[in-house]
N, C-alpha and C positions, 0 to 999 in steps of 0.2 A: 211486929208487923205480920200480917196474915197474908199468907200468900198461897194457900193450897189451891184455891180456884185458879190462881194465875198459873201455877205449874201445870194444872190440867190443860190450861189453854195453850201453853207452849208446846204441849205434845203435838199439837197440830201445825206447828210453825214450819214453814217451808222457806228456805233461803235460796235465792236465785241470783247468779252472776251473769252479767250481760257484757259483751264486747271484748272478751279476752283475746289477746294477739301476741305470739312470740315466733319470730322467724329469723334465721341467720342471714338470709339474703335480703332482708328488708333494708331498704336504703337508709343510711345513717340520717338522723334528724327526723325520722318519721314519728308522729305523735300517736300514742295508743291511749284511748279513753275507756274507763271501766267504772261501772256502778253496780251495787247489790240491792235486791228487793227482799224485805222481810214480810212474809205473809203468815197471818195467824187468825184464829177464830176465838174470840172471847166466849166465856160460858154464857150461853143464852143469847149471844149476839151474832151478827153477821161476820163474815170473813173480812179481815183488815189487811191491807198491803201497805208496807212502810218502805220507801226507797232510801238507800244510803247516799251520802254525798258522792259526786263523781270524782274519780281519780284519773289523772293524766300522766302517761309515761312516754319519755322521748327515747327513740332507738339510738344507741351509741354506735360510732364508727368502728368497724372491725377490719384489721389488716390480715389478709390471707394471700400468699404468693405460691406459685407453682412453676417449676422449670422442668421440662421434659426434653429428651428422654432421661429417665432415672438411670442410675448405674452405681455399681460399687466396684471395689478393687477385684472382688471375686467374679463379678458379673458386670463388666463395663457396658454402659448403654451405647457407646460408639467405639469403633476401632479404626485406626489409621495406621497402615504399615508403610513406612518411609525408609529412604536411605539417609545416612547422616548428612546433615546440612540442608536437607529438603524441608519444606514447610507444608502445612495443611490447614484446612478451615473446618472447625467443628460447628454444627448447627444445633441450636436449641430454640424451643418455643417457651416464652415467658408469659404467664397469665396472672392477672390480678383477680383473685376469686373473692376479694373482700367486697364490702358494701359501699365503698367510696373510692375516689381517686387516691392513689398512694404513690409515693416516690420510693422506688426499690433500689437499695444499694447492691452493686454487682461487683464481683471479683472472680478472677480466674486463678486457681491455686494448684500447686503441684503437691500431690499426696506424698506423705513420708515413705510410702512403699515404693516410690519411683527409683529406678536405677540411674537415671540422668535427669538433669534439670533443663527444660527448654530455654533457649536464649532469648525468647520473647513470647509474651502472652498478652493479648489485648482483645477487648470486647467491642463489637460494632453492631449497630442496628442495620439489618438488611432492609433498607427503606423501600427499595424497588423489587424486592423478592427474587432477585436473579441469582442468589446464592454466592455472589462474589462481592468482596469488599471493594467498593468503588472509591475514587478519590474524594468524593463529597460525603463519605461515611466515616467520620473520625472515631477514634477510640473513646469509649465512655466508661464511667465508674458508677453511674446511677441512671435510672430511667423512671419517668413518671407515667403511670398508666391509669386510665379511668377504670371505674368498677366494671368487672367482667371483661376488661380490655386485655389484649394479647399483642406480643411483638415477636418477630423472628430475630434471634441474636446469632451472630457469627463470632466465633472465638478464633483469632489468628494465632497459629502456633508455629514458632520457628525453632529449629533444632540445631545443635552444634555439630560440627564435622567430626568431633571426637566422641560423640555420644553413641552408646550401644545399649540394647535391651529395651525395657519398658519405662514409660513415664505415664503417670496417672494424673490427668488434668481434670479438675473439678470446678464446675461453675457454681458459685455460691450466690444465692439471691436472698436478701433479708429485708424485713420491714424496718422502718425507722423506730428507734427505741422509745420515742415519745407517743407512739400510737396507743390509743385506748383499745379496749377489747382484748384480743389475743396478742398482747404486746410482745415485740421482739421475735415474732415468728420468722423462721428462715428455712430455706430449702437448700440442703447441702449434700444431697445424695445423687449427684449428677456426674459421676465420674466417667470419663472417656479414656480409652487406652491409645497411646501413641507408641508404636513399636518401631525401633531402629534396628534394621538387620545389618549384617556385614556388608560394607560398600564394595562396589566393583573398583578396579584400578584399570582404567582404559588408556592404552597407548596407541599411537598412530605412527606409521612409518610410510614414507613415499620414496620411490626410486624411479629413475629413468634408465632404461637399458636399451642401447648404450647411453651413457651420459655425455659422451663426446661424439658428435656426429657431423657428417658433412652437410652443409646447408642443402635443404630439399629432401634429405633422407628421412626414413621412418624411425621412430623410437617407441618402445613399449613403456607404458606408464603402469606402475603397480602400487596400489595403496592398500595397506593391511592394517586393520584395527584388531587389537587383542585385549581381552579382559584378563589381567594378571592378578586380580583381586580374589577375595573369598566369597563375594556375593554376586548375584546376577545383576545386570544393568537394566536401566530403563531402555526404551527404544533408542537405537543407535542409527545415526545417519552419517555417512562419510561422503564428502562432496569435493569435487575438483572443478574450480571455475576457470574457464578458458577465455573469458572476456577481460582479463586483467591487461594492463599495458604491456607486460612482458610476454603474454601468451596470445594476444589477440590476432597475431599473424600465423599462429599454429593452426593446423586444420585437423579436426577429428575425423578419423577414418570410419566410414559408415559400417555398422555391423560388427565393430571390433570389441565392443564392451562386453565383459563377462564377469560373473561372480564365481570365482574359483573355489573359495572356501567359505563355509557358512551358508545359512539359509537367509535369503533376502530377496529384494526385488530391485530392478533397475529403473531409474527415472532420468529423463532428459529435459533440458531447457534451452530455448533459443535466446533467452535474455538474462538468465541467471535468477529469475524471479518466479516465472510460471513454469510448472513442471508437468510432464506428461509421461505416461508409461510407454508410449511409443516414441521412436527416435524422431527428433525435430530437425528442421532444416533452417539454418545451420544448427549444429550442436555447440552451444557456448558454455554448457555446464553439464556434468553428468554426476549421478550419485547412486549409492547403494543404501537401502534402508532395511533394517531388521528390527523385529519387535523387542529382542533382548539378546544380550551376549552373556552366556553362562560363564562361570569361572573357567579359565583356560581356553575358552572358545575364541575363534577368529572369524573375521569377515574380510575377504580380499576382493577388491575391484581392480580389474585390468582393462586397458584399452590402448589403442594405437593413435599416435599423432604424426602428421607430416610436418616437418620443420620448414620454415620459410627459406626460399631460395635467395642466393646472393646476399645473405645476411650473416655476419659473424658476431661472436661475443657470447657472454654467459647470460642466460635468462634464469630467473627464479620463479618457481610455481609453488604455491602453498595449498596443500590439501587440508580439509577441515573436518573434524569429528565433533558432532553434537549429540549429547545424551542428557536429557533433562536440562539442568542449569550448567552442565559441564561443557566446555569448549576446548578442544585440543587441536593445535596446528602442527602440521608436518611439512616443513619446507624442503624442496629438492631443487638442485641446480642442474641445468643442462647446458653444455658448451657447444656452440656451433663453430666449427672450424674446418677449413679445408685440410686436406692431407697432401701438402706440397712435397715435391721431391725435385732435386736439381742434380746436375752432373757437370763436372769440369775435368777436361783431360786434353790430350794432344789433339791437334786439329783433325776434324772429321771422325774422331773417336772419343767423344766426351765421357763415355762410360768406361774407358780404358779396358776394353774387351780384348782378349778373353779373361785376363787376370783380374780386372776390376780395381776397386779403390785401393790406392797405395801399393799396387803390385808393380813389378817391373814394367808392365804395359802402361803404367800411369806415371812414368818418368821419362823425360827427354834428356839426352846427353849430347854435349858438344866437346870435341877433343881440345880445341884451342880457343883462347880468348885473349884479348889485349887489355891491359889495365888502361882505364881512362876512356875506353871505347865501349860501345853497346854491343851486346849479344842479344839477338831477338829469337824468341821461340813462338811458333804459331800455336794457337789454342782454339778450342771450341767449348762454349758453355751451352747447356741445354736445359730447358724447363721440362722435367718429366712429370710435373703435376697436372692437375685438372682445371686450373684457372690461371689467368695471366699473373705473372710474378715479376717483381722488380728485383734483379739480382745484382748485388754489390760484390766486386772482385777486388781483392787486396793481395799484395805480395810482401813477403818478409824473408830476408836472407837469414838462414839458420846456420850456414857455414860460409865463411868469408864475408866480405862486405860489398854491397852494390846498391846503387840507387835504382828503384823500380819505377818504370813508367809503362803506360799502355798506349798502343797505337792501333789504328785500323790496319787491315791487311795490306793496304797500299802505303802504309807508313805515316798516314795523317795522325797527329797526336790526338789522344782521347783525354778530355778534361778530367781532373781528379775532383771528387772521388769518382771512380769508374763504376757507373751504375748502368745496367742494361734495363731500361724501363719497360714495364708491361710486356715482358716476353711471353708470347702466346704459348699455350700448352703444346708440348712436343717441339716447339720451335728452337732454333739454334742461333748462336751469334759467334762469328769468328773474329779473332783479334790477335794481336801480337803482344807478348810480354817481353819487354826489353829491359836489359840490366846494364847500367853503366858501372863497369867493374872498378871498384875502388881498392880492394885488398883481397889477396888470395889467402886461403887457409894453408899455412905452412907447418902446422903442428903435427900433422901425420900424413902419410901417403893416402892417395885416394882422391876424393872430390876437392877441388880448389874452391868451388862455389856451389852452394845449393840454395835454391829459393823455393819456398813453399808458397803456392798460390791458393787462396781460399775463396770459394764462392759462398755467399751468404744470402739466404732467401728473405724477402720481406714478409713472407707468410709463415715463417717459422719452420721451414724444412731444415733437416740436418745439414750442417756445413759439409761441403765437398772439397777435397784437396787434390792437388797435383803438384809434381816437383819438376824443376828444371835444374840441370847440373852442367858445370864446366869442369873438365878434368885438369886442364893446365892453363894457367894464366901467366902470360909473359908481360914484362913491363911494356907499356904502350908508348912508342916513340913516333908513331905515324900521326901526321897532322895535315890533312888536306886543307887547302885554303882556297876559298872562292871569293871573287869580287865581281862587281858589275859596274858598267859605265854610268848607270843611273843612280848609283849609290845604294845604300841599304836603308830600308824604311822610307824611301823617297817615293812620292806619288808619281806614277807613270800614267800616261793616257793611251787610249786605244790608238794603234798605228805606230807607236813609238818603237824604235829599234834599240836593243840593248846588246852590248858586247860583254860577254862574261869571260873572265880570266880564271883558269884552273891551275893551281900550283900544288905540286906534290913532290916531296923530298923523302927519300928512303933514309930515315934516321935510325933504322935498326943496325945492328952490328953484323948482319948477314944479308946477302942479296935476296931480293924478292923476285920470284920467277912467275911467269905467266900473269903479268900485271894487267888488269883490266880496269880502265877508267870509264865510267858510265855516267852520262849526264842526261837525265830524263827531262824531256821538254814538256811532258804533260804535267805541268805543275801550276797551272792557273786554277785556283780553287774558287768555285762559285759557292757563295755562302748565303744562308737565309738570314732573316732578321735577328735570329738568336746567335749568329756566328757559326752555326753548324754547316759543314761542307755538304752540299747537296749534289754537286756535280764537279767535274774537272774538265778543263779545256787545255789545248796544246799550243805552246808558242810556235810560231812559224819559223822553221829552220831557214837560215840564209847561207851560212858558211861555217866551216871549221878548218883549223890548220893541223899540221903534223899528222895528216892521215885520218883525222876524225871523220867517220861516216855515219849517216843515219841508219839505225836498225830499229824499225818500228817507230816508237816514240822516243827512243834514246839516240844520243850521239855517243859513239863508242870509239875509244882508242885502245889498241892492244899492243903491249910491249912484252917481248920474250923475257927480258931481264932488266932489273934496275939495281945497280950496285949500291952498296952503302954510301951515303952522302950524295948520290946523284939526284938531280932535280929535274922535274918535268914542268914546263910552263906551256899551257895550251889555251887556245881561245876558241870560243864559239859565238856566232852572231845569230840572234833570233829577234823576231818582231812580235810585239803584242798584237794579236789580231784586231783589225779595226772594229769588229763587231763585239769585242769583249765589253761586257756591261759593267757599269760602275759598281763598286763594292767587291769585285773579284780581288783575289790576292795571288800575286805571282811569287811562288816560293821555290827558288831554284837551288839545288845542291848537286854535288856529284859524289860518287862513291868509288872507292878503290878496293879491289880484291886481288888476292894472289894465292898461289898454292900454299903459302905460309899463313895467310890470313884470309881464310875462306869467308868469314863474315864480312860483309861490306862495311868499310870504314867510311862514314859519311863526313863530308866537309861541313863547314858552317853554312847555314842557309843565307841566300841573298833574297831578301823579301822586299817586294815592291807592291804596295796597294795600287789598284787601278781605279782612277776617277778622273773624269774630264773636268778640269778647273772651271771651264765655262758654265758648268751646271750649278755652281754656287754663285749667287748674285746677292748684292746688297744695294738697296735704293734708299737714299736718305731724303726726307722731305721736312719742311718746316712750315708752321703757320703761326702768325700771319707772315706774309712775305715782306710787308713793310712794318717796321716796329719803331717805337719811340724810346728814348732813354728811360730806363726804369720799368719798361714793359717786359712781360714774360714771353718767351718764344717756346713753342712746343715742337720738339724734334721727334721724328718718327723714323725708325729703321725698319725696313721690310727685308728680311733675309729669306731667300727662297732656294730650296733644293729642287732644281728642275729635272734631276735625274729620274729615270723610271725605275731604277733598282738599287741605287747606292744609298745606304744609310750614313748619315753624318752624326758625329757625336762631339761633345765638348766644343760647341761653337762659341767663339768669343767675338764680341763686337767691341772695337776699340775706337774711341773718340777723344782726340786731344782738343780741349776747349780753348779757343782763343782768349786773350786777355779781356776782351770786351764782354765776355759771358761769365756769369756766375751760376753754378749748378744749384737748383732748388732741391734742398734735401727732402728725401721721401717722395719725390715726384716720379720716380721710375716705375713703369708698368710693363709687365710681360703679358700682352693682351690686356686683361682687366685685373691681373694679379700683381701685387707689389713685388718688385725685385730690387735688390741692393747691388750696386756696382762696387768693384774694388777700385781704389784710387791710388795712383802713383803720381804725385805732383798734379799736373793738369790733365793727365791721361785717365780716362774713365773706361773701365772694362766691364761689360755685362756678359755673363756666362750662361749659355742655354744648354741643357742636358743633351739634347739630340734633335735631329730633324729627319723625319722619314722621307722617302722618295715622294716627289710631287707635293711636298708640304711647304708651307711658309709660316713665318712667325713674325710678329711685330713687337718691337720694343720702343717705348716712348719715354721722354723725360722733358722737363721744363728747365729753362735757363733764363736768368734775368739779364737784360741788357744794361751795361754799366751806364750811369748818369753822364759820364764823361765821353761816352762813345759818340763819334761824329761821322765816321766812315762806315761803309757797309761791313757786315760780319760774314766772313767766309769760314765755313766749318766742314771738315771732311771726316769720314769714318771708313774703316775697313772691317771685313769679317774674316775670321780664321776658323777652320774646321778640321777635325781629324777624321780620316777615313782609313780604316785598317792599320792604324798606327802612323800614318803619314799625314802631313799637314798641308792644307790648301789655303791660299790667301787670295782674297778678291782684290781687284783694283779699287782705289778709293772712290767713294761716292760723296759728291760735294754739293752743298747748297749755299746760296748767298742771300742774306737778308739786308734789305735796304733800310738804313736808319734815317728816319725823318724826324727832325727836331720839331717840337710843338711851338709854333710862333704865336705868341700872345700879343694882342693889340686891341684897340677900341672897336675895330670892326672885324676882328678875326679871332673869334672865340671857338672853343671846343666843348661839345657835350659828350660825356661818357656816362656809362652806368651799367647796371646788371639787370637782367630779367631772371627771376629765380622763384622756385617753389619755397615759400617761406614756412618751413616746417614748424617753427615755434611762434609764428605770427607776430614777431616783434618789429617787422618792417626793416630790419637790418640784415644785409647779406653776411652770413657766417659760413666761410668755407669749411667743408667737412660735416656741417649740420644741414645747411640748405642745399637744394638741388638746382644747379644752373640749367637754364633752358636753351637748347640749341635751335638756331634759325627762327627765333622769335622776331617779329617785324615791328619796328618802332618807326613811326611816321611823324615828320615835322609838319607844321601847318602849311608850309610852302610846297609840300608834296615830296620832300626828300625822304628816302627810306634807308634804314640801316638794319642789317640782320645780325643777330647775336652769334658768337662763336661757341665752341664747345664748352668754354668757361662761363657762358651766359653773358658775355660782354658785347656792348655795341658802342659805336663811335661816330659822331658827326663832326667833321672838320669845317673850318672856315664858316662859322655861323656868325651872323651879324650880332653885335652886342645889343642887348635890349630884351624886351619881353618876347618869349617864344612859347608856342603851344606844342605839346607832344601828345601823341596818342599811341597806345599799344594796340596793335591789331588783334582783336579777340579771336579772329579765325586762325591766327598763327600759333596759338598756345592751346594746350589741352585743359587748362584750368582757368577759373575766373580770377580777375585781378582783385586783390584785397582792397577794401575801402580804406583810404588813408585820409588824414586831415588835408593833405595837399591836393586832393582830387576834386575838391569843391562839390562833392556829391556825385561825381561822375567817375566811378572806378575805372582805372586804366588811362585816365587823362591827367595832364599836368600843365600848369601855366607857371613858367619860371622866368626869372630875369637872368639872362645869360651874360656872363662876363668872364673873360679869360677861360679858365677850365671849370666847367660846371658839371656836377654829378647829379644824375636823376635815375633812381632805381625804381623798378616795377616789381613789387612782391606779389606772388600769386598764392591763392588759397591752396593748401595741401589737399591731397586726394580725399581726405576724410570729409571735406566740405567746410564752409565757413559757418560754424555754429556758435561763434562767440557773441553774436548779437542777442540780447535778451529782450530788447524793446526797440521798436522803430515806429515812431509816432510823428504825425505832421499836424501842426497847429496853424490854422489860418484865421487872421483877424483883418478887418477892414473898417474904414470910416469914410463917410461922405458928407460934404457940406453943400448947401444949395449953390448951384452954379459952378461947382468945382468937380474935377475928376476924383474918383474914389482913390483913397490911399490904402494899400494892402501890405500886410506883413505875413510872410509864411515862415514858420519855424519848424524845421524837421529835426527831431531829437532821436538820437540813437544811443543806446546804452550797451556797452560791451563788457564782458568779463575780461580779466587779464591773467597773466601767468601767476601773479602774486595773489594768493588766496585772500579774499575779502576786499580787494581793490577793484574798483570799477572805473571805466573810462567813458565819458560822455562827450558826444559830438553834436553841436548845435549848428545847423546850416540856416543862415538868415537870408531871406530873399525879400527885398523891399521894392515897391513900385508906387510912386516915385521915391525920392529921398524923403526921409522922415526926420522931424525936428524933436530934440529933447527925448530921445528914445530911452526908456528904462525897461530892462528885461531881467526878470528874476526866475531862476530855475532852482526851486528849493531842494535842499538835500533831505534824504530820509531822516526821520527822527533818530538822533543818536549818532549820525554820520559825521565824519570830520573831513575837511577839504585837504587833499594831498598836494595838489598843485593846480594852477590855472584859476579861473574866476567863474563862479556860477551866478554872479550879479553883474550886469553890464549896463553902462551908461554911455550914450553917444549924444554929443551936441547935435550932430547931423549924421544920420546913417545914409550913406550914398545909395542911390538906386543900384540894384544888382544883387549879387550873391557873395557871401563870405561865410567862412567856417570858424567856429570857436570850439576848443576842447578844454576839458579839465578832468581831473581824477579825484575820487573821494574813497575813503575807507569806511566799510560798514560790515558788521558781523551778523546782520539779520538774515532772514529768508530772502534769497535772490529775487523772489517775486515782489518783495516790498522795496526793492532798490530803485524803483521807477516812480518819479513824480512828474507833474505837468507844469510847464513854465507859464508865466504870465508876463504881459508886456503892455506898455502904455506910451503914447507919444502926443505931442502937441500939434494941433492943426487949426 
């Protein structure tokens, strides 16, 4: 083959490429088309251009990912310095620098060079760019980004409380392993440093100074925060809230807040929520704020509080420290209490000055005492505190034996326990401590009896003591005796004269000299409702024998000598003043003294309560006055205390029922309250606790007249009452009830019945359930009227046998009459046949209203023949619910004009219903002209609205 010429031709060949394209950012899937041109000139010929076939190239997807900022262990891209247990958020920008959308796998890893491992690492997309992980930004492990797309990532880092030093957190982003192009590319040089320094140790302490204060006083509050750890703290706030339940009545003292230690600032709040650098009004919270507490540094907040007045008890207040996530509470208690002080000593010297407590000045001494008699020592107790105090006084024999009692300075007894209530500050109370000598101390010489009296404060003051001593105690053989002509504990009335007999015999083995017998006539005690003596009055002296003469309020006898065994018998006559008020108490004693027995030996008291018996009355009434055998009678006792001042207690009403009466069990009422009598045979006794002056009380009961009773019933009752321990008895109060037998005969019948509020709408009077109506008016057709009694009963006597019409006057009752089958469509009316004893009741709708009717329909039908009057039939149908669930009552009221022949009436039941009683299909050969009622009941479980049907009727004409 020859080819030199061809070779020369190729020397001029030019090869040209068209459309070349290569770019990393070219989107994946882009088509790149390329062709080449061959140009040459053959020898001797023109230039020739020859194109090559076109070549097509498709750009493959490339994965390239970048996370910034970059960082290494040596040069971290981010640094967070925390305290142990704190957390932080690292921020990264993730970019897809590939040429297509890629899903990037993400992980947060702890580098091996770390000194601790975070307790939690999670990655989140900062969708809203606020730099905070929001609740709707969950943790992710991968993220799909479009080509050239970017996202902000937040890495949540949590640290352990025990961690210290550095942790290196690396965000690793990698392409999926199945990507083409630069497969498996990852960015893992994004290390951030999390440094945990030494933590602080914050403690908080709070004190009140003083922590026990008198109500209304000031106290200093001191709150100290200290950092006992090795590291500095975050900002510290110490707060004291004063709006808590325990502190809300404490008052912040304006201008008292100070920061004594540490650098910080004060802030105030009026509500515990909003804070101000200036003092608010009021101040309900105060706090001190500092940017940091260095190791061993302190921050101290102080201020003053005014405690509430008139309040005692312990209150707790809790101060609070907050620093970062750390909260420390510091509770402190403050006790509000008064500082009471009391004193007890000899009369008019309660502090036993000058010696003071338990000194010789705090001891009273008597030379002689008699066994079995009282020795009395006068004392004074004083409240030395700053608020009213109730002081309890007790006595105890520490040497010898004696019974201790307390009296007023006038000798009136003081009830045990002896409490001086609400004694005002610095106020005093005088009294006598009296000792009934039981046994002398014979073990050694010295005191025969020593009694220590103790005064105890209700407010917690220290107890205060005083001592009473008797040096010699001789056997007591003296026994004055007193009696009165009115007896002891017998009621006397104003104006009554009493003769007292005084008997005294010297039973000692030695003469008594300078004997003085003294009878104090100022012994009428005027008492209040609680039995406390509020005043005293004097018996009017009439006469005395054996030389007794009045000396002031006393009648006094004086004798130079009374030999052993010699007896004195004396009398004194006195009158209870006519103006003495009921409830007073005459307590008369006499005393004997001598040179050998200087302490008065008191006789037995003769006690006579004062009360005018005429001021206690009982009135017995009964209803009805005329009764029939078998009928109940209501008896009422009205007991009245007409006195202006005398209180009566333990009042008893006694009633002996005659044989013709039988007590109705459970019928007794004290007012409207049930009361149970005691029964002895046929005697019934009702006991009333008490009766104040000008007060009255009513007791009632019911008794049934025996069926065999023919004569009138006479019944009497009395009242007994106790006044001051004495008994008062009223004269009997008697009532007589006429017994009138019911004569039955052809022309002499009786109508009885009840008018009552029918609470269960069953038409039957049920005592205890239904409510009887008083003074309801029932009218007979002939104009006779009967009123109901308290039990709702009415009675017509001597009614002629035969048909009778009755009507309940609607204006005499407060409720409408219930519609009954017997009322022929006219509630409150009755047409009955009267014979012998006939009962007709009128039930009334209860207060809730009659809502039992679910349907009230009237059907009217008529027919007319030429030349004849029209025949009409009216059917009124009423459907009622009943107490039995699912059972309905139907009432049909038929009214025909004139009479109708071969009447057939059908009132269909609801589908599925069953007839309980009565008839819902009626047939009459002749239905007389006029009105009649028909009832029946059926059972049906369907909707009550479907319980109603319409009747049909036909007749011949």
